[in-house]
C-alpha positions, 0 to 999 in steps of 0.5 A, a space after each residue: 109833111 112838116 105839118 106832121 113834124 111839128 106835130 111830132 115835135 110838139 107831142 114829144 115836148 109835151 110828153 117830156 120828163 116834167 118838173 123833177 120833184 114831180 117824179 121824185 114825188 111818184 117814186 117816192 109814193 111808189 117805195 111807200 106802197 112797197 113798205 106797206 106790202 113788204 113782209 117784214 112790215 106786215 109781220 109787225 103789223 099783225 096782232 100777236 093774238 089774232 093775227 089780225 091786220 089793219 091799214 092804221 097797224 101797217 102804217 104805224 109798223 112802216 113808221 116804226 124804228 123796228 122796220 127801219 131796222 129790219 128793211 134796206 136803207 133807201 138811196 135818195 137823190 142828193 138834194 131830194 126835195 120830196 117827203 114821205 109822212 103820216 098825216 091825219 090829213 093833208 100835210 103841212 108843206 109841199 112835195 110830200 107823199 101823205 100816208 092815211 090809213 082808212 080802216 073803215 075801207 080797208 086801204 091805205 090812201 098815198 097822197 102825193 101833194 106838190 107846192 098847193 095842198 088844194 088838192 093832191 096831184 095824185 092818189 093811189 091805194 093799197 088794200 090790206 086784208 
């Protein structure tokens, strides 16, 4: 019985909340993904003549002042250490979600980086059609 309790206790500790910055990183990535799928951003991203939309145009719209003025303000926790930015490659500083359009594959990649910039902690995608 003691062994079972010990195993359960170890499992609970190992599944604990972890680094709060990683939770913030994942929350910011989820918010950025929701922006990429938001109708305001999609309408801004469409070419006025062809109505076509590419990952690059969606990312451009996500970071435009027009989208910022049209969307609700994102409430952030005090002292938040995570940022979201448009990146041509890997970010230059840690604790950042890189938003990377890939027009050839028709996706936007959201890469979450922690302290180390050699490999993201996670990569999530949104398909643009």
